[in-house]
PAMAR-692385 format. One record per atom (N, C-alpha, C): residue in one letter; x, y, z. Coordinates in steps of 0.2 Angstrom, whole numbers, m for minus. Example, Ala and Ser with C-alpha at 12.3 -4.5 7.8 and 13.67 -1.06 7.14 Angstrom:
2
+-----+-------+-------+-------+
! res !    c1 !    c2 !    c3 !
+-----+-------+-------+-------+
!   A !    66 !   m28 !    39 !
!   A !    62 !   m22 !    39 !
!   A !    66 !   m16 !    39 !
!   S !    64 !   m11 !    35 !
!   S !    68 !    m5 !    36 !
!   S !    64 !     0 !    39 !
+-----+-------+-------+-------+
//
This chain:
94
+-----+-------+-------+-------+
! res !    c1 !    c2 !    c3 !
+-----+-------+-------+-------+
!   C !   m24 !     0 !    24 !
!   C !   m18 !     1 !    21 !
!   C !   m18 !     6 !    15 !
!   P !   m14 !    11 !    15 !
!   P !   m15 !    16 !    10 !
!   P !   m13 !    13 !     3 !
!   L !    m9 !     7 !     3 !
!   L !    m7 !     4 !    m4 !
!   L !   m12 !     0 !    m7 !
!   C !   m15 !    m5 !    m3 !
!   C !   m20 !   m10 !    m5 !
!   C !   m27 !    m9 !    m2 !
!   E !   m28 !    m5 !     2 !
!   E !   m34 !    m3 !     5 !
!   E !   m37 !    m9 !    10 !
!   A !   m32 !   m14 !    12 !
!   A !   m34 !   m19 !    16 !
!   A !   m35 !   m16 !    23 !
!   K !   m39 !   m19 !    27 !
!   K !   m40 !   m18 !    34 !
!   K !   m35 !   m23 !    38 !
!   V !   m30 !   m21 !    41 !
!   V !   m25 !   m25 !    44 !
!   V !   m24 !   m24 !    52 !
!   P !   m23 !   m29 !    56 !
!   P !   m22 !   m27 !    63 !
!   P !   m15 !   m25 !    65 !
!   D !   m10 !   m26 !    61 !
!   D !    m4 !   m24 !    62 !
!   D !    m1 !   m21 !    56 !
!   M !    m1 !   m15 !    55 !
!   M !     1 !   m11 !    49 !
!   M !     8 !   m12 !    48 !
!   R !    13 !   m12 !    53 !
!   R !    20 !   m12 !    52 !
!   R !    22 !   m19 !    49 !
!   C !    19 !   m24 !    51 !
!   C !    20 !   m31 !    48 !
!   C !    18 !   m31 !    41 !
!   H !    12 !   m29 !    40 !
!   H !     9 !   m29 !    33 !
!   H !    13 !   m25 !    29 !
!   M !    15 !   m19 !    31 !
!   M !    19 !   m15 !    26 !
!   M !    26 !   m18 !    25 !
!   G !    29 !   m22 !    30 !
!   G !    35 !   m26 !    29 !
!   G !    34 !   m30 !    23 !
!   A !    28 !   m33 !    22 !
!   A !    27 !   m38 !    16 !
!   A !    27 !   m34 !    10 !
!   H !    24 !   m28 !    10 !
!   H !    24 !   m24 !     4 !
!   H !    31 !   m22 !     2 !
!   I !    35 !   m20 !     7 !
!   I !    42 !   m18 !     6 !
!   I !    46 !   m24 !     3 !
!   L !    45 !   m30 !     6 !
!   L !    49 !   m36 !     4 !
!   L !    47 !   m37 !    m4 !
!   R !    41 !   m37 !    m6 !
!   R !    39 !   m38 !   m13 !
!   R !    42 !   m33 !   m17 !
!   A !    43 !   m27 !   m15 !
!   A !    46 !   m21 !   m19 !
!   A !    54 !   m23 !   m20 !
!   L !    57 !   m26 !   m15 !
!   L !    64 !   m28 !   m15 !
!   L !    65 !   m34 !   m20 !
!   C !    60 !   m37 !   m21 !
!   C !    60 !   m43 !   m25 !
!   C !    57 !   m42 !   m32 !
!   N !    57 !   m35 !   m34 !
!   N !    55 !   m33 !   m40 !
!   N !    48 !   m34 !   m42 !
!   T !    44 !   m33 !   m37 !
!   T !    37 !   m33 !   m37 !
!   T !    34 !   m27 !   m34 !
!   P !    35 !   m21 !   m38 !
!   P !    34 !   m15 !   m35 !
!   P !    27 !   m14 !   m32 !
!   E !    26 !   m11 !   m26 !
!   E !    20 !    m9 !   m24 !
!   E !    20 !    m3 !   m19 !
!   V !    26 !    m2 !   m17 !
!   V !    28 !     4 !   m12 !
!   V !    32 !     9 !   m16 !
!   G !    33 !    15 !   m13 !
!   G !    37 !    20 !   m15 !
!   G !    44 !    17 !   m17 !
!   E !    47 !    19 !   m22 !
!   E !    53 !    16 !   m25 !
!   E !    59 !    18 !   m21 !
!   T !    60 !    24 !   m17 !
!   T !    65 !    26 !   m14 !
!   T !    64 !    27 !    m6 !
!   H !    67 !    24 !    m2 !
!   H !    66 !    24 !     5 !
!   H !    58 !    24 !     7 !
!   P !    55 !    19 !     6 !
!   P !    48 !    19 !     8 !
!   P !    47 !    19 !    15 !
!   C !    42 !    22 !    18 !
!   C !    40 !    23 !    25 !
!   C !    38 !    16 !    27 !
!   G !    41 !    13 !    33 !
!   G !    39 !     7 !    35 !
!   G !    33 !     6 !    38 !
!   F !    29 !    12 !    39 !
!   F !    23 !    12 !    42 !
!   F !    17 !    12 !    37 !
!   C !    18 !    16 !    31 !
!   C !    13 !    17 !    26 !
!   C !    15 !    15 !    19 !
!   G !    22 !    14 !    18 !
!   G !    24 !    12 !    12 !
!   G !    25 !    17 !     7 !
!   R !    23 !    23 !     8 !
!   R !    24 !    29 !     3 !
!   R !    31 !    32 !     4 !
!   S !    33 !    35 !    m2 !
!   S !    40 !    38 !    m2 !
!   S !    39 !    46 !    m3 !
!   G !    44 !    49 !    m1 !
!   G !    44 !    57 !    m2 !
!   G !    39 !    61 !     2 !
!   R !    36 !    58 !     7 !
!   R !    32 !    62 !    11 !
!   R !    35 !    65 !    17 !
!   P !    35 !    72 !    18 !
!   P !    39 !    74 !    24 !
!   P !    37 !    72 !    30 !
!   E !    30 !    70 !    31 !
!   E !    28 !    68 !    38 !
!   E !    30 !    61 !    39 !
!   C !    33 !    57 !    34 !
!   C !    35 !    50 !    35 !
!   C !    43 !    50 !    37 !
!   A !    46 !    56 !    37 !
!   A !    53 !    56 !    39 !
!   A !    54 !    53 !    46 !
!   I !    59 !    50 !    47 !
!   I !    60 !    47 !    54 !
!   I !    67 !    49 !    56 !
!   S !    67 !    50 !    63 !
!   S !    73 !    52 !    66 !
!   S !    74 !    46 !    71 !
!   I !    80 !    44 !    71 !
!   I !    82 !    38 !    76 !
!   I !    88 !    41 !    80 !
!   T !    87 !    39 !    87 !
!   T !    93 !    41 !    91 !
!   T !    95 !    35 !    94 !
!   V !   102 !    33 !    94 !
!   V !   105 !    27 !    96 !
!   V !   109 !    29 !   102 !
!   T !   109 !    27 !   108 !
!   T !   113 !    28 !   113 !
!   T !   116 !    21 !   115 !
!   A !   122 !    22 !   119 !
!   A !   125 !    16 !   121 !
!   A !   122 !    12 !   127 !
!   S !   118 !    16 !   131 !
!   S !   115 !    13 !   137 !
!   S !   108 !    11 !   136 !
!   S !   104 !    12 !   131 !
!   S !    97 !    10 !   130 !
!   S !    96 !     9 !   123 !
!   A !    90 !     6 !   122 !
!   A !    87 !     4 !   115 !
!   A !    86 !    11 !   111 !
!   P !    87 !    10 !   105 !
!   P !    86 !    16 !   100 !
!   P !    79 !    19 !   101 !
!   T !    78 !    25 !   100 !
!   T !    71 !    28 !   100 !
!   T !    70 !    32 !    94 !
!   W !    64 !    33 !    92 !
!   W !    63 !    35 !    85 !
!   W !    57 !    40 !    86 !
!   A !    56 !    44 !    80 !
!   A !    51 !    49 !    80 !
!   A !    49 !    50 !    73 !
!   T !    42 !    50 !    71 !
!   T !    40 !    51 !    65 !
!   T !    33 !    54 !    65 !
!   R !    30 !    58 !    60 !
!   R !    24 !    60 !    60 !
!   R !    19 !    56 !    55 !
!   C !    21 !    51 !    53 !
!   C !    17 !    46 !    49 !
!   C !    10 !    45 !    52 !
!   T !     5 !    45 !    48 !
!   T !    m2 !    44 !    51 !
!   T !    m2 !    37 !    54 !
!   Y !     1 !    32 !    51 !
!   Y !     1 !    25 !    52 !
!   Y !     5 !    23 !    58 !
!   Q !     9 !    27 !    60 !
!   Q !    14 !    25 !    65 !
!   Q !    11 !    22 !    72 !
!   H !    14 !    18 !    75 !
!   H !    12 !    15 !    81 !
!   H !    18 !    13 !    85 !
!   T !    18 !    12 !    92 !
!   T !    23 !    11 !    96 !
!   T !    25 !     3 !    96 !
!   F !    31 !     2 !    97 !
!   F !    34 !    m5 !    97 !
!   F !    40 !    m5 !   101 !
!   K !    42 !   m11 !   103 !
!   K !    48 !   m12 !   107 !
!   K !    54 !   m15 !   102 !
!   Y !    59 !   m12 !   102 !
!   Y !    65 !   m14 !    97 !
!   Y !    66 !   m21 !    98 !
!   G !    67 !   m23 !   105 !
!   G !    69 !   m30 !   106 !
!   G !    64 !   m35 !   104 !
!   A !    58 !   m34 !   105 !
!   A !    53 !   m39 !   102 !
!   A !    53 !   m39 !    95 !
!   V !    53 !   m34 !    92 !
!   V !    53 !   m34 !    84 !
!   V !    59 !   m37 !    81 !
!   D !    65 !   m35 !    84 !
!   D !    71 !   m38 !    81 !
!   D !    72 !   m45 !    82 !
!   N !    68 !   m48 !    87 !
!   N !    69 !   m55 !    87 !
!   N !    63 !   m59 !    83 !
!   G !    58 !   m56 !    82 !
!   G !    52 !   m59 !    79 !
!   G !    49 !   m64 !    83 !
!   S !    44 !   m67 !    80 !
!   S !    41 !   m73 !    84 !
!   S !    37 !   m77 !    79 !
!   K !    35 !   m83 !    81 !
!   K !    31 !   m87 !    77 !
!   K !    25 !   m84 !    74 !
!   N !    21 !   m80 !    78 !
!   N !    15 !   m77 !    76 !
!   N !    16 !   m71 !    72 !
!   K !    22 !   m67 !    73 !
!   K !    24 !   m61 !    70 !
!   K !    31 !   m61 !    68 !
!   P !    33 !   m65 !    62 !
!   P !    40 !   m66 !    60 !
!   P !    42 !   m59 !    57 !
!   C !    38 !   m54 !    55 !
!   C !    41 !   m48 !    52 !
!   C !    46 !   m44 !    57 !
!   R !    51 !   m42 !    54 !
!   R !    56 !   m38 !    58 !
!   R !    57 !   m31 !    54 !
!   N !    52 !   m29 !    52 !
!   N !    52 !   m22 !    49 !
!   N !    52 !   m17 !    54 !
!   L !    58 !   m14 !    55 !
!   L !    60 !    m9 !    60 !
!   L !    64 !    m4 !    58 !
!   P !    64 !     2 !    60 !
!   P !    68 !     8 !    58 !
!   P !    75 !     6 !    60 !
!   L !    80 !     7 !    56 !
!   L !    87 !     7 !    57 !
!   L !    91 !    13 !    56 !
!   K !    96 !    14 !    60 !
!   K !   100 !    20 !    59 !
!   K !   105 !    19 !    54 !
!   C !   105 !    23 !    49 !
!   C !   110 !    22 !    43 !
!   C !   117 !    23 !    46 !
!   A !   122 !    19 !    44 !
!   A !   129 !    19 !    46 !
!   A !   132 !    25 !    42 !
!   L !   129 !    27 !    37 !
!   L !   132 !    32 !    33 !
!   L !   130 !    39 !    35 !
!   C !   124 !    40 !    38 !
!   C !   121 !    46 !    40 !
!   C !   124 !    49 !    46 !
+-----+-------+-------+-------+
//
């Protein structure tokens, strides 16, 4: 992890915990729009583009070093073993 240097098997879920702490005024991640994969803010490679279509699940693209593939349906529902739901969302204002 680029923030705490821990070796973790699921970076997205781990980063979700860092972001949650930041939202609860325990800052650890970038203050504005932290990357969900690495937690850093303001890095051009961490910009994410999301495409939403009416007929299929959203697709996304980023150049973040810590990115990994996942399925929106599985992440959005969470599970007992992986309750984290840290997933990219399309901003309704953009």
